[in-house]
Each structure stands twice: as C-alpha cells, then as structure tokens.
ModelCIF file with pLDDT and N, C-alpha, C, O atoms, coordinates in Angstrom:
data_MODEL
#
_entry.id   MODEL 
#
_entity.id                         1 
_entity.type                       polymer 
_entity.pdbx_number_of_molecules   1 
#
_entity_poly.entity_id                      1 
_entity_poly.type                           'polypeptide(L)' 
_entity_poly.nstd_linkage                   no 
_entity_poly.nstd_monomer                   no 
_entity_poly.pdbx_seq_one_letter_code       MDPNVLPSVIVTDRELALMNAIINVFPYVTNLLCRWHIGKNVLAKCRKMFDDKM 
_entity_poly.pdbx_seq_one_letter_code_can   MDPNVLPSVIVTDRELALMNAIINVFPYVTNLLCRWHIGKNVLAKCRKMFDDKM 
_entity_poly.pdbx_strand_id                 A 
#
loop_
_entity_poly_seq.entity_id 
_entity_poly_seq.num 
_entity_poly_seq.mon_id 
_entity_poly_seq.hetero 
1 1  MET n 
1 2  ASP n 
1 3  PRO n 
1 4  ASN n 
1 5  VAL n 
1 6  LEU n 
1 7  PRO n 
1 8  SER n 
1 9  VAL n 
1 10 ILE n 
1 11 VAL n 
1 12 THR n 
1 13 ASP n 
1 14 ARG n 
1 15 GLU n 
1 16 LEU n 
1 17 ALA n 
1 18 LEU n 
1 19 MET n 
1 20 ASN n 
1 21 ALA n 
1 22 ILE n 
1 23 ILE n 
1 24 ASN n 
1 25 VAL n 
1 26 PHE n 
1 27 PRO n 
1 28 TYR n 
1 29 VAL n 
1 30 THR n 
1 31 ASN n 
1 32 LEU n 
1 33 LEU n 
1 34 CYS n 
1 35 ARG n 
1 36 TRP n 
1 37 HIS n 
1 38 ILE n 
1 39 GLY n 
1 40 LYS n 
1 41 ASN n 
1 42 VAL n 
1 43 LEU n 
1 44 ALA n 
1 45 LYS n 
1 46 CYS n 
1 47 ARG n 
1 48 LYS n 
1 49 MET n 
1 50 PHE n 
1 51 ASP n 
1 52 ASP n 
1 53 LYS n 
1 54 MET n 
#
_struct_asym.id          A 
_struct_asym.entity_id   1 
#
loop_
_ma_qa_metric.id 
_ma_qa_metric.mode 
_ma_qa_metric.name 
_ma_qa_metric.software_group_id 
_ma_qa_metric.type 
1 global pLDDT . pLDDT 
2 local  pLDDT . pLDDT 
#
_ma_qa_metric_global.metric_id      1 
_ma_qa_metric_global.metric_value   88.02 
_ma_qa_metric_global.model_id       1 
_ma_qa_metric_global.ordinal_id     1 
#
loop_
_ma_qa_metric_local.label_asym_id 
_ma_qa_metric_local.label_comp_id 
_ma_qa_metric_local.label_seq_id 
_ma_qa_metric_local.metric_id 
_ma_qa_metric_local.metric_value 
_ma_qa_metric_local.model_id 
_ma_qa_metric_local.ordinal_id 
A MET 1  2 67.00 1 1  
A ASP 2  2 80.00 1 2  
A PRO 3  2 79.00 1 3  
A ASN 4  2 87.00 1 4  
A VAL 5  2 88.00 1 5  
A LEU 6  2 88.00 1 6  
A PRO 7  2 90.00 1 7  
A SER 8  2 93.00 1 8  
A VAL 9  2 95.00 1 9  
A ILE 10 2 95.00 1 10 
A VAL 11 2 95.00 1 11 
A THR 12 2 93.00 1 12 
A ASP 13 2 92.00 1 13 
A ARG 14 2 87.00 1 14 
A GLU 15 2 92.00 1 15 
A LEU 16 2 93.00 1 16 
A ALA 17 2 96.00 1 17 
A LEU 18 2 94.00 1 18 
A MET 19 2 93.00 1 19 
A ASN 20 2 95.00 1 20 
A ALA 21 2 95.00 1 21 
A ILE 22 2 94.00 1 22 
A ILE 23 2 94.00 1 23 
A ASN 24 2 95.00 1 24 
A VAL 25 2 92.00 1 25 
A PHE 26 2 92.00 1 26 
A PRO 27 2 93.00 1 27 
A TYR 28 2 93.00 1 28 
A VAL 29 2 94.00 1 29 
A THR 30 2 95.00 1 30 
A ASN 31 2 94.00 1 31 
A LEU 32 2 94.00 1 32 
A LEU 33 2 94.00 1 33 
A CYS 34 2 94.00 1 34 
A ARG 35 2 95.00 1 35 
A TRP 36 2 94.00 1 36 
A HIS 37 2 92.00 1 37 
A ILE 38 2 92.00 1 38 
A GLY 39 2 92.00 1 39 
A LYS 40 2 92.00 1 40 
A ASN 41 2 89.00 1 41 
A VAL 42 2 89.00 1 42 
A LEU 43 2 88.00 1 43 
A ALA 44 2 88.00 1 44 
A LYS 45 2 87.00 1 45 
A CYS 46 2 89.00 1 46 
A ARG 47 2 83.00 1 47 
A LYS 48 2 80.00 1 48 
A MET 49 2 82.00 1 49 
A PHE 50 2 75.00 1 50 
A ASP 51 2 66.00 1 51 
A ASP 52 2 65.00 1 52 
A LYS 53 2 57.00 1 53 
A MET 54 2 53.00 1 54 
#
loop_
_atom_site.group_PDB 
_atom_site.id 
_atom_site.type_symbol 
_atom_site.label_atom_id 
_atom_site.label_alt_id 
_atom_site.label_comp_id 
_atom_site.label_asym_id 
_atom_site.label_entity_id 
_atom_site.label_seq_id 
_atom_site.pdbx_PDB_ins_code 
_atom_site.Cartn_x 
_atom_site.Cartn_y 
_atom_site.Cartn_z 
_atom_site.occupancy 
_atom_site.B_iso_or_equiv 
_atom_site.pdbx_formal_charge 
_atom_site.auth_seq_id 
_atom_site.auth_comp_id 
_atom_site.auth_asym_id 
_atom_site.auth_atom_id 
_atom_site.pdbx_PDB_model_num 
ATOM 1   N N  . MET A 1 1  ? 140.445 116.744 141.440 1.00 67.00 ? 1  MET A N  1 
ATOM 2   C CA . MET A 1 1  ? 141.390 116.485 140.371 1.00 67.00 ? 1  MET A CA 1 
ATOM 3   C C  . MET A 1 1  ? 140.691 115.750 139.238 1.00 67.00 ? 1  MET A C  1 
ATOM 4   O O  . MET A 1 1  ? 139.876 114.853 139.452 1.00 67.00 ? 1  MET A O  1 
ATOM 5   N N  . ASP A 1 2  ? 141.028 116.147 138.070 1.00 80.00 ? 2  ASP A N  1 
ATOM 6   C CA . ASP A 1 2  ? 140.521 115.456 136.896 1.00 80.00 ? 2  ASP A CA 1 
ATOM 7   C C  . ASP A 1 2  ? 141.230 114.109 136.806 1.00 80.00 ? 2  ASP A C  1 
ATOM 8   O O  . ASP A 1 2  ? 142.460 114.080 136.796 1.00 80.00 ? 2  ASP A O  1 
ATOM 9   N N  . PRO A 1 3  ? 140.515 113.007 136.740 1.00 79.00 ? 3  PRO A N  1 
ATOM 10  C CA . PRO A 1 3  ? 141.162 111.684 136.710 1.00 79.00 ? 3  PRO A CA 1 
ATOM 11  C C  . PRO A 1 3  ? 142.018 111.444 135.468 1.00 79.00 ? 3  PRO A C  1 
ATOM 12  O O  . PRO A 1 3  ? 142.845 110.533 135.453 1.00 79.00 ? 3  PRO A O  1 
ATOM 13  N N  . ASN A 1 4  ? 141.824 112.253 134.430 1.00 87.00 ? 4  ASN A N  1 
ATOM 14  C CA . ASN A 1 4  ? 142.608 112.089 133.214 1.00 87.00 ? 4  ASN A CA 1 
ATOM 15  C C  . ASN A 1 4  ? 143.876 112.931 133.200 1.00 87.00 ? 4  ASN A C  1 
ATOM 16  O O  . ASN A 1 4  ? 144.702 112.788 132.299 1.00 87.00 ? 4  ASN A O  1 
ATOM 17  N N  . VAL A 1 5  ? 144.040 113.807 134.190 1.00 88.00 ? 5  VAL A N  1 
ATOM 18  C CA . VAL A 1 5  ? 145.203 114.676 134.261 1.00 88.00 ? 5  VAL A CA 1 
ATOM 19  C C  . VAL A 1 5  ? 145.935 114.390 135.563 1.00 88.00 ? 5  VAL A C  1 
ATOM 20  O O  . VAL A 1 5  ? 145.381 114.587 136.645 1.00 88.00 ? 5  VAL A O  1 
ATOM 21  N N  . LEU A 1 6  ? 147.172 113.928 135.465 1.00 88.00 ? 6  LEU A N  1 
ATOM 22  C CA . LEU A 1 6  ? 147.969 113.629 136.649 1.00 88.00 ? 6  LEU A CA 1 
ATOM 23  C C  . LEU A 1 6  ? 149.047 114.692 136.821 1.00 88.00 ? 6  LEU A C  1 
ATOM 24  O O  . LEU A 1 6  ? 149.537 115.248 135.838 1.00 88.00 ? 6  LEU A O  1 
ATOM 25  N N  . PRO A 1 7  ? 149.416 114.974 138.065 1.00 90.00 ? 7  PRO A N  1 
ATOM 26  C CA . PRO A 1 7  ? 150.489 115.953 138.270 1.00 90.00 ? 7  PRO A CA 1 
ATOM 27  C C  . PRO A 1 7  ? 151.817 115.392 137.782 1.00 90.00 ? 7  PRO A C  1 
ATOM 28  O O  . PRO A 1 7  ? 152.027 114.179 137.776 1.00 90.00 ? 7  PRO A O  1 
ATOM 29  N N  . SER A 1 8  ? 152.707 116.285 137.375 1.00 93.00 ? 8  SER A N  1 
ATOM 30  C CA . SER A 1 8  ? 154.035 115.827 136.966 1.00 93.00 ? 8  SER A CA 1 
ATOM 31  C C  . SER A 1 8  ? 155.053 116.039 138.082 1.00 93.00 ? 8  SER A C  1 
ATOM 32  O O  . SER A 1 8  ? 156.096 115.386 138.112 1.00 93.00 ? 8  SER A O  1 
ATOM 33  N N  . VAL A 1 9  ? 154.741 116.962 139.006 1.00 95.00 ? 9  VAL A N  1 
ATOM 34  C CA . VAL A 1 9  ? 155.632 117.265 140.134 1.00 95.00 ? 9  VAL A CA 1 
ATOM 35  C C  . VAL A 1 9  ? 154.777 117.516 141.373 1.00 95.00 ? 9  VAL A C  1 
ATOM 36  O O  . VAL A 1 9  ? 153.735 118.168 141.299 1.00 95.00 ? 9  VAL A O  1 
ATOM 37  N N  . ILE A 1 10 ? 155.227 116.992 142.511 1.00 95.00 ? 10 ILE A N  1 
ATOM 38  C CA . ILE A 1 10 ? 154.597 117.274 143.799 1.00 95.00 ? 10 ILE A CA 1 
ATOM 39  C C  . ILE A 1 10 ? 155.696 117.741 144.746 1.00 95.00 ? 10 ILE A C  1 
ATOM 40  O O  . ILE A 1 10 ? 156.748 117.110 144.848 1.00 95.00 ? 10 ILE A O  1 
ATOM 41  N N  . VAL A 1 11 ? 155.442 118.855 145.439 1.00 95.00 ? 11 VAL A N  1 
ATOM 42  C CA . VAL A 1 11 ? 156.408 119.423 146.374 1.00 95.00 ? 11 VAL A CA 1 
ATOM 43  C C  . VAL A 1 11 ? 155.940 119.113 147.794 1.00 95.00 ? 11 VAL A C  1 
ATOM 44  O O  . VAL A 1 11 ? 154.796 119.394 148.151 1.00 95.00 ? 11 VAL A O  1 
ATOM 45  N N  . THR A 1 12 ? 156.837 118.527 148.608 1.00 93.00 ? 12 THR A N  1 
ATOM 46  C CA . THR A 1 12 ? 156.490 118.171 149.987 1.00 93.00 ? 12 THR A CA 1 
ATOM 47  C C  . THR A 1 12 ? 157.523 118.738 150.950 1.00 93.00 ? 12 THR A C  1 
ATOM 48  O O  . THR A 1 12 ? 158.526 119.322 150.541 1.00 93.00 ? 12 THR A O  1 
ATOM 49  N N  . ASP A 1 13 ? 157.257 118.554 152.230 1.00 92.00 ? 13 ASP A N  1 
ATOM 50  C CA . ASP A 1 13 ? 158.150 119.043 153.282 1.00 92.00 ? 13 ASP A CA 1 
ATOM 51  C C  . ASP A 1 13 ? 158.925 117.903 153.940 1.00 92.00 ? 13 ASP A C  1 
ATOM 52  O O  . ASP A 1 13 ? 159.339 118.029 155.093 1.00 92.00 ? 13 ASP A O  1 
ATOM 53  N N  . ARG A 1 14 ? 159.123 116.829 153.250 1.00 87.00 ? 14 ARG A N  1 
ATOM 54  C CA . ARG A 1 14 ? 159.841 115.628 153.702 1.00 87.00 ? 14 ARG A CA 1 
ATOM 55  C C  . ARG A 1 14 ? 159.068 114.859 154.769 1.00 87.00 ? 14 ARG A C  1 
ATOM 56  O O  . ARG A 1 14 ? 159.669 114.207 155.623 1.00 87.00 ? 14 ARG A O  1 
ATOM 57  N N  . GLU A 1 15 ? 157.773 114.932 154.723 1.00 92.00 ? 15 GLU A N  1 
ATOM 58  C CA . GLU A 1 15 ? 156.927 114.098 155.567 1.00 92.00 ? 15 GLU A CA 1 
ATOM 59  C C  . GLU A 1 15 ? 156.980 112.695 154.966 1.00 92.00 ? 15 GLU A C  1 
ATOM 60  O O  . GLU A 1 15 ? 156.436 112.455 153.889 1.00 92.00 ? 15 GLU A O  1 
ATOM 61  N N  . LEU A 1 16 ? 157.634 111.776 155.666 1.00 93.00 ? 16 LEU A N  1 
ATOM 62  C CA . LEU A 1 16 ? 157.927 110.465 155.093 1.00 93.00 ? 16 LEU A CA 1 
ATOM 63  C C  . LEU A 1 16 ? 156.673 109.687 154.718 1.00 93.00 ? 16 LEU A C  1 
ATOM 64  O O  . LEU A 1 16 ? 156.658 109.007 153.692 1.00 93.00 ? 16 LEU A O  1 
ATOM 65  N N  . ALA A 1 17 ? 155.625 109.773 155.524 1.00 96.00 ? 17 ALA A N  1 
ATOM 66  C CA . ALA A 1 17 ? 154.387 109.062 155.197 1.00 96.00 ? 17 ALA A CA 1 
ATOM 67  C C  . ALA A 1 17 ? 153.787 109.603 153.895 1.00 96.00 ? 17 ALA A C  1 
ATOM 68  O O  . ALA A 1 17 ? 153.310 108.839 153.055 1.00 96.00 ? 17 ALA A O  1 
ATOM 69  N N  . LEU A 1 18 ? 153.818 110.919 153.742 1.00 94.00 ? 18 LEU A N  1 
ATOM 70  C CA . LEU A 1 18 ? 153.305 111.537 152.517 1.00 94.00 ? 18 LEU A CA 1 
ATOM 71  C C  . LEU A 1 18 ? 154.150 111.146 151.312 1.00 94.00 ? 18 LEU A C  1 
ATOM 72  O O  . LEU A 1 18 ? 153.611 110.848 150.247 1.00 94.00 ? 18 LEU A O  1 
ATOM 73  N N  . MET A 1 19 ? 155.463 111.147 151.472 1.00 93.00 ? 19 MET A N  1 
ATOM 74  C CA . MET A 1 19 ? 156.348 110.773 150.367 1.00 93.00 ? 19 MET A CA 1 
ATOM 75  C C  . MET A 1 19 ? 156.116 109.325 149.941 1.00 93.00 ? 19 MET A C  1 
ATOM 76  O O  . MET A 1 19 ? 156.119 109.023 148.747 1.00 93.00 ? 19 MET A O  1 
ATOM 77  N N  . ASN A 1 20 ? 155.917 108.437 150.899 1.00 95.00 ? 20 ASN A N  1 
ATOM 78  C CA . ASN A 1 20 ? 155.627 107.028 150.574 1.00 95.00 ? 20 ASN A CA 1 
ATOM 79  C C  . ASN A 1 20 ? 154.282 106.895 149.875 1.00 95.00 ? 20 ASN A C  1 
ATOM 80  O O  . ASN A 1 20 ? 154.145 106.105 148.940 1.00 95.00 ? 20 ASN A O  1 
ATOM 81  N N  . ALA A 1 21 ? 153.293 107.658 150.318 1.00 95.00 ? 21 ALA A N  1 
ATOM 82  C CA . ALA A 1 21 ? 151.977 107.609 149.675 1.00 95.00 ? 21 ALA A CA 1 
ATOM 83  C C  . ALA A 1 21 ? 152.061 108.109 148.237 1.00 95.00 ? 21 ALA A C  1 
ATOM 84  O O  . ALA A 1 21 ? 151.432 107.545 147.342 1.00 95.00 ? 21 ALA A O  1 
ATOM 85  N N  . ILE A 1 22 ? 152.834 109.163 148.017 1.00 94.00 ? 22 ILE A N  1 
ATOM 86  C CA . ILE A 1 22 ? 152.992 109.694 146.657 1.00 94.00 ? 22 ILE A CA 1 
ATOM 87  C C  . ILE A 1 22 ? 153.615 108.644 145.744 1.00 94.00 ? 22 ILE A C  1 
ATOM 88  O O  . ILE A 1 22 ? 153.187 108.476 144.602 1.00 94.00 ? 22 ILE A O  1 
ATOM 89  N N  . ILE A 1 23 ? 154.624 107.937 146.247 1.00 94.00 ? 23 ILE A N  1 
ATOM 90  C CA . ILE A 1 23 ? 155.270 106.886 145.451 1.00 94.00 ? 23 ILE A CA 1 
ATOM 91  C C  . ILE A 1 23 ? 154.263 105.810 145.065 1.00 94.00 ? 23 ILE A C  1 
ATOM 92  O O  . ILE A 1 23 ? 154.294 105.302 143.944 1.00 94.00 ? 23 ILE A O  1 
ATOM 93  N N  . ASN A 1 24 ? 153.370 105.463 145.987 1.00 95.00 ? 24 ASN A N  1 
ATOM 94  C CA . ASN A 1 24 ? 152.384 104.407 145.714 1.00 95.00 ? 24 ASN A CA 1 
ATOM 95  C C  . ASN A 1 24 ? 151.251 104.881 144.814 1.00 95.00 ? 24 ASN A C  1 
ATOM 96  O O  . ASN A 1 24 ? 150.803 104.138 143.940 1.00 95.00 ? 24 ASN A O  1 
ATOM 97  N N  . VAL A 1 25 ? 150.783 106.109 145.017 1.00 92.00 ? 25 VAL A N  1 
ATOM 98  C CA . VAL A 1 25 ? 149.630 106.601 144.263 1.00 92.00 ? 25 VAL A CA 1 
ATOM 99  C C  . VAL A 1 25 ? 150.037 107.168 142.903 1.00 92.00 ? 25 VAL A C  1 
ATOM 100 O O  . VAL A 1 25 ? 149.349 106.965 141.903 1.00 92.00 ? 25 VAL A O  1 
ATOM 101 N N  . PHE A 1 26 ? 151.164 107.883 142.881 1.00 92.00 ? 26 PHE A N  1 
ATOM 102 C CA . PHE A 1 26 ? 151.661 108.513 141.653 1.00 92.00 ? 26 PHE A CA 1 
ATOM 103 C C  . PHE A 1 26 ? 153.088 108.028 141.383 1.00 92.00 ? 26 PHE A C  1 
ATOM 104 O O  . PHE A 1 26 ? 154.033 108.782 141.612 1.00 92.00 ? 26 PHE A O  1 
ATOM 105 N N  . PRO A 1 27 ? 153.270 106.818 140.913 1.00 93.00 ? 27 PRO A N  1 
ATOM 106 C CA . PRO A 1 27 ? 154.628 106.258 140.784 1.00 93.00 ? 27 PRO A CA 1 
ATOM 107 C C  . PRO A 1 27 ? 155.522 106.982 139.776 1.00 93.00 ? 27 PRO A C  1 
ATOM 108 O O  . PRO A 1 27 ? 156.745 106.874 139.863 1.00 93.00 ? 27 PRO A O  1 
ATOM 109 N N  . TYR A 1 28 ? 154.950 107.709 138.831 1.00 93.00 ? 28 TYR A N  1 
ATOM 110 C CA . TYR A 1 28 ? 155.767 108.362 137.803 1.00 93.00 ? 28 TYR A CA 1 
ATOM 111 C C  . TYR A 1 28 ? 155.912 109.872 138.030 1.00 93.00 ? 28 TYR A C  1 
ATOM 112 O O  . TYR A 1 28 ? 156.373 110.589 137.142 1.00 93.00 ? 28 TYR A O  1 
ATOM 113 N N  . VAL A 1 29 ? 155.524 110.351 139.205 1.00 94.00 ? 29 VAL A N  1 
ATOM 114 C CA . VAL A 1 29 ? 155.579 111.777 139.520 1.00 94.00 ? 29 VAL A CA 1 
ATOM 115 C C  . VAL A 1 29 ? 156.902 112.095 140.215 1.00 94.00 ? 29 VAL A C  1 
ATOM 116 O O  . VAL A 1 29 ? 157.376 111.322 141.047 1.00 94.00 ? 29 VAL A O  1 
ATOM 117 N N  . THR A 1 30 ? 157.490 113.230 139.872 1.00 95.00 ? 30 THR A N  1 
ATOM 118 C CA . THR A 1 30 ? 158.706 113.695 140.533 1.00 95.00 ? 30 THR A CA 1 
ATOM 119 C C  . THR A 1 30 ? 158.316 114.330 141.863 1.00 95.00 ? 30 THR A C  1 
ATOM 120 O O  . THR A 1 30 ? 157.445 115.199 141.911 1.00 95.00 ? 30 THR A O  1 
ATOM 121 N N  . ASN A 1 31 ? 158.959 113.896 142.935 1.00 94.00 ? 31 ASN A N  1 
ATOM 122 C CA . ASN A 1 31 ? 158.689 114.427 144.266 1.00 94.00 ? 31 ASN A CA 1 
ATOM 123 C C  . ASN A 1 31 ? 159.860 115.315 144.676 1.00 94.00 ? 31 ASN A C  1 
ATOM 124 O O  . ASN A 1 31 ? 160.980 114.834 144.847 1.00 94.00 ? 31 ASN A O  1 
ATOM 125 N N  . LEU A 1 32 ? 159.596 116.615 144.833 1.00 94.00 ? 32 LEU A N  1 
ATOM 126 C CA . LEU A 1 32 ? 160.631 117.569 145.212 1.00 94.00 ? 32 LEU A CA 1 
ATOM 127 C C  . LEU A 1 32 ? 160.409 118.048 146.640 1.00 94.00 ? 32 LEU A C  1 
ATOM 128 O O  . LEU A 1 32 ? 159.289 118.032 147.150 1.00 94.00 ? 32 LEU A O  1 
ATOM 129 N N  . LEU A 1 33 ? 161.489 118.471 147.269 1.00 94.00 ? 33 LEU A N  1 
ATOM 130 C CA . LEU A 1 33 ? 161.387 119.027 148.609 1.00 94.00 ? 33 LEU A CA 1 
ATOM 131 C C  . LEU A 1 33 ? 161.233 120.539 148.531 1.00 94.00 ? 33 LEU A C  1 
ATOM 132 O O  . LEU A 1 33 ? 161.813 121.189 147.661 1.00 94.00 ? 33 LEU A O  1 
ATOM 133 N N  . CYS A 1 34 ? 160.455 121.085 149.437 1.00 94.00 ? 34 CYS A N  1 
ATOM 134 C CA . CYS A 1 34 ? 160.182 122.518 149.487 1.00 94.00 ? 34 CYS A CA 1 
ATOM 135 C C  . CYS A 1 34 ? 161.438 123.275 149.899 1.00 94.00 ? 34 CYS A C  1 
ATOM 136 O O  . CYS A 1 34 ? 162.069 122.934 150.900 1.00 94.00 ? 34 CYS A O  1 
ATOM 137 N N  . ARG A 1 35 ? 161.802 124.293 149.137 1.00 95.00 ? 35 ARG A N  1 
ATOM 138 C CA . ARG A 1 35 ? 163.004 125.089 149.426 1.00 95.00 ? 35 ARG A CA 1 
ATOM 139 C C  . ARG A 1 35 ? 162.925 125.786 150.773 1.00 95.00 ? 35 ARG A C  1 
ATOM 140 O O  . ARG A 1 35 ? 163.929 125.890 151.478 1.00 95.00 ? 35 ARG A O  1 
ATOM 141 N N  . TRP A 1 36 ? 161.757 126.258 151.133 1.00 94.00 ? 36 TRP A N  1 
ATOM 142 C CA . TRP A 1 36 ? 161.595 126.953 152.407 1.00 94.00 ? 36 TRP A CA 1 
ATOM 143 C C  . TRP A 1 36 ? 161.868 126.003 153.572 1.00 94.00 ? 36 TRP A C  1 
ATOM 144 O O  . TRP A 1 36 ? 162.561 126.370 154.521 1.00 94.00 ? 36 TRP A O  1 
ATOM 145 N N  . HIS A 1 37 ? 161.331 124.794 153.505 1.00 92.00 ? 37 HIS A N  1 
ATOM 146 C CA . HIS A 1 37 ? 161.554 123.812 154.566 1.00 92.00 ? 37 HIS A CA 1 
ATOM 147 C C  . HIS A 1 37 ? 163.018 123.376 154.617 1.00 92.00 ? 37 HIS A C  1 
ATOM 148 O O  . HIS A 1 37 ? 163.557 123.176 155.705 1.00 92.00 ? 37 HIS A O  1 
ATOM 149 N N  . ILE A 1 38 ? 163.658 123.229 153.483 1.00 92.00 ? 38 ILE A N  1 
ATOM 150 C CA . ILE A 1 38 ? 165.081 122.886 153.456 1.00 92.00 ? 38 ILE A CA 1 
ATOM 151 C C  . ILE A 1 38 ? 165.880 123.981 154.151 1.00 92.00 ? 38 ILE A C  1 
ATOM 152 O O  . ILE A 1 38 ? 166.749 123.688 154.973 1.00 92.00 ? 38 ILE A O  1 
ATOM 153 N N  . GLY A 1 39 ? 165.593 125.242 153.827 1.00 92.00 ? 39 GLY A N  1 
ATOM 154 C CA . GLY A 1 39 ? 166.292 126.362 154.455 1.00 92.00 ? 39 GLY A CA 1 
ATOM 155 C C  . GLY A 1 39 ? 166.097 126.389 155.963 1.00 92.00 ? 39 GLY A C  1 
ATOM 156 O O  . GLY A 1 39 ? 167.051 126.633 156.702 1.00 92.00 ? 39 GLY A O  1 
ATOM 157 N N  . LYS A 1 40 ? 164.893 126.146 156.425 1.00 92.00 ? 40 LYS A N  1 
ATOM 158 C CA . LYS A 1 40 ? 164.621 126.122 157.864 1.00 92.00 ? 40 LYS A CA 1 
ATOM 159 C C  . LYS A 1 40 ? 165.387 124.992 158.545 1.00 92.00 ? 40 LYS A C  1 
ATOM 160 O O  . LYS A 1 40 ? 165.903 125.174 159.648 1.00 92.00 ? 40 LYS A O  1 
ATOM 161 N N  . ASN A 1 41 ? 165.468 123.838 157.906 1.00 89.00 ? 41 ASN A N  1 
ATOM 162 C CA . ASN A 1 41 ? 166.197 122.711 158.486 1.00 89.00 ? 41 ASN A CA 1 
ATOM 163 C C  . ASN A 1 41 ? 167.697 122.970 158.533 1.00 89.00 ? 41 ASN A C  1 
ATOM 164 O O  . ASN A 1 41 ? 168.352 122.633 159.519 1.00 89.00 ? 41 ASN A O  1 
ATOM 165 N N  . VAL A 1 42 ? 168.242 123.561 157.489 1.00 89.00 ? 42 VAL A N  1 
ATOM 166 C CA . VAL A 1 42 ? 169.668 123.900 157.473 1.00 89.00 ? 42 VAL A CA 1 
ATOM 167 C C  . VAL A 1 42 ? 169.972 124.885 158.594 1.00 89.00 ? 42 VAL A C  1 
ATOM 168 O O  . VAL A 1 42 ? 170.945 124.716 159.328 1.00 89.00 ? 42 VAL A O  1 
ATOM 169 N N  . LEU A 1 43 ? 169.149 125.902 158.723 1.00 88.00 ? 43 LEU A N  1 
ATOM 170 C CA . LEU A 1 43 ? 169.349 126.893 159.774 1.00 88.00 ? 43 LEU A CA 1 
ATOM 171 C C  . LEU A 1 43 ? 169.280 126.246 161.161 1.00 88.00 ? 43 LEU A C  1 
ATOM 172 O O  . LEU A 1 43 ? 170.109 126.542 162.021 1.00 88.00 ? 43 LEU A O  1 
ATOM 173 N N  . ALA A 1 44 ? 168.315 125.380 161.380 1.00 88.00 ? 44 ALA A N  1 
ATOM 174 C CA . ALA A 1 44 ? 168.159 124.730 162.685 1.00 88.00 ? 44 ALA A CA 1 
ATOM 175 C C  . ALA A 1 44 ? 169.348 123.824 163.008 1.00 88.00 ? 44 ALA A C  1 
ATOM 176 O O  . ALA A 1 44 ? 169.791 123.775 164.156 1.00 88.00 ? 44 ALA A O  1 
ATOM 177 N N  . LYS A 1 45 ? 169.863 123.114 162.018 1.00 87.00 ? 45 LYS A N  1 
ATOM 178 C CA . LYS A 1 45 ? 170.958 122.165 162.252 1.00 87.00 ? 45 LYS A CA 1 
ATOM 179 C C  . LYS A 1 45 ? 172.316 122.851 162.335 1.00 87.00 ? 45 LYS A C  1 
ATOM 180 O O  . LYS A 1 45 ? 173.198 122.381 163.054 1.00 87.00 ? 45 LYS A O  1 
ATOM 181 N N  . CYS A 1 46 ? 172.499 123.950 161.614 1.00 89.00 ? 46 CYS A N  1 
ATOM 182 C CA . CYS A 1 46 ? 173.815 124.593 161.529 1.00 89.00 ? 46 CYS A CA 1 
ATOM 183 C C  . CYS A 1 46 ? 173.994 125.769 162.476 1.00 89.00 ? 46 CYS A C  1 
ATOM 184 O O  . CYS A 1 46 ? 175.113 126.250 162.657 1.00 89.00 ? 46 CYS A O  1 
ATOM 185 N N  . ARG A 1 47 ? 172.933 126.230 163.071 1.00 83.00 ? 47 ARG A N  1 
ATOM 186 C CA . ARG A 1 47 ? 173.014 127.404 163.935 1.00 83.00 ? 47 ARG A CA 1 
ATOM 187 C C  . ARG A 1 47 ? 174.019 127.213 165.069 1.00 83.00 ? 47 ARG A C  1 
ATOM 188 O O  . ARG A 1 47 ? 174.744 128.144 165.418 1.00 83.00 ? 47 ARG A O  1 
ATOM 189 N N  . LYS A 1 48 ? 174.067 126.008 165.645 1.00 80.00 ? 48 LYS A N  1 
ATOM 190 C CA . LYS A 1 48 ? 174.979 125.754 166.765 1.00 80.00 ? 48 LYS A CA 1 
ATOM 191 C C  . LYS A 1 48 ? 176.449 125.773 166.351 1.00 80.00 ? 48 LYS A C  1 
ATOM 192 O O  . LYS A 1 48 ? 177.324 125.866 167.212 1.00 80.00 ? 48 LYS A O  1 
ATOM 193 N N  . MET A 1 49 ? 176.737 125.687 165.059 1.00 82.00 ? 49 MET A N  1 
ATOM 194 C CA . MET A 1 49 ? 178.118 125.701 164.581 1.00 82.00 ? 49 MET A CA 1 
ATOM 195 C C  . MET A 1 49 ? 178.707 127.109 164.509 1.00 82.00 ? 49 MET A C  1 
ATOM 196 O O  . MET A 1 49 ? 179.924 127.279 164.436 1.00 82.00 ? 49 MET A O  1 
ATOM 197 N N  . PHE A 1 50 ? 177.834 128.113 164.529 1.00 75.00 ? 50 PHE A N  1 
ATOM 198 C CA . PHE A 1 50 ? 178.298 129.485 164.372 1.00 75.00 ? 50 PHE A CA 1 
ATOM 199 C C  . PHE A 1 50 ? 178.106 130.264 165.658 1.00 75.00 ? 50 PHE A C  1 
ATOM 200 O O  . PHE A 1 50 ? 177.161 130.035 166.413 1.00 75.00 ? 50 PHE A O  1 
ATOM 201 N N  . ASP A 1 51 ? 179.006 131.172 165.885 1.00 66.00 ? 51 ASP A N  1 
ATOM 202 C CA . ASP A 1 51 ? 178.939 132.039 167.050 1.00 66.00 ? 51 ASP A CA 1 
ATOM 203 C C  . ASP A 1 51 ? 177.852 133.088 166.839 1.00 66.00 ? 51 ASP A C  1 
ATOM 204 O O  . ASP A 1 51 ? 177.603 133.487 165.702 1.00 66.00 ? 51 ASP A O  1 
ATOM 205 N N  . ASP A 1 52 ? 177.207 133.537 167.895 1.00 65.00 ? 52 ASP A N  1 
ATOM 206 C CA . ASP A 1 52 ? 176.172 134.555 167.781 1.00 65.00 ? 52 ASP A CA 1 
ATOM 207 C C  . ASP A 1 52 ? 176.697 135.871 167.239 1.00 65.00 ? 52 ASP A C  1 
ATOM 208 O O  . ASP A 1 52 ? 175.925 136.690 166.740 1.00 65.00 ? 52 ASP A O  1 
ATOM 209 N N  . LYS A 1 53 ? 178.022 136.086 167.333 1.00 57.00 ? 53 LYS A N  1 
ATOM 210 C CA . LYS A 1 53 ? 178.614 137.339 166.877 1.00 57.00 ? 53 LYS A CA 1 
ATOM 211 C C  . LYS A 1 53 ? 178.666 137.446 165.361 1.00 57.00 ? 53 LYS A C  1 
ATOM 212 O O  . LYS A 1 53 ? 178.825 138.544 164.828 1.00 57.00 ? 53 LYS A O  1 
ATOM 213 N N  . MET A 1 54 ? 178.532 136.321 164.653 1.00 53.00 ? 54 MET A N  1 
ATOM 214 C CA . MET A 1 54 ? 178.618 136.349 163.188 1.00 53.00 ? 54 MET A CA 1 
ATOM 215 C C  . MET A 1 54 ? 177.369 136.935 162.684 1.00 53.00 ? 54 MET A C  1 
ATOM 216 O O  . MET A 1 54 ? 177.195 137.069 161.472 1.00 53.00 ? 54 MET A O  1 
#
C-alpha cells in the first residue's frame, strides 16, 4: 500500500478482531459487511423457521 493513499472503505466478514484492528489502524475508514457473508448467516439462522416443503 502506498503510505500516502488510504482506503476509504474496507469490507469484512464480521471478524471482530479484524474490525477492531481496522478501527485502530484506519479510524476514518468506513467498515462494511460482506453481502455474501450476511446472506449465508441469514440462511443459517432462518432455515429452521421454514418447513422443507417451502
């Protein structure tokens, strides 16, 4: 990385240690969650609410 150019956005998978490190190293960077990981988590948590027939 060029030391004169900082990222404006970092996308993570909600790894808490990584998110805390980003806050400390890049305090002015927007930290977003990955859409793919969010979708996988929703599916894993909500699957038991629906019948297999749906």
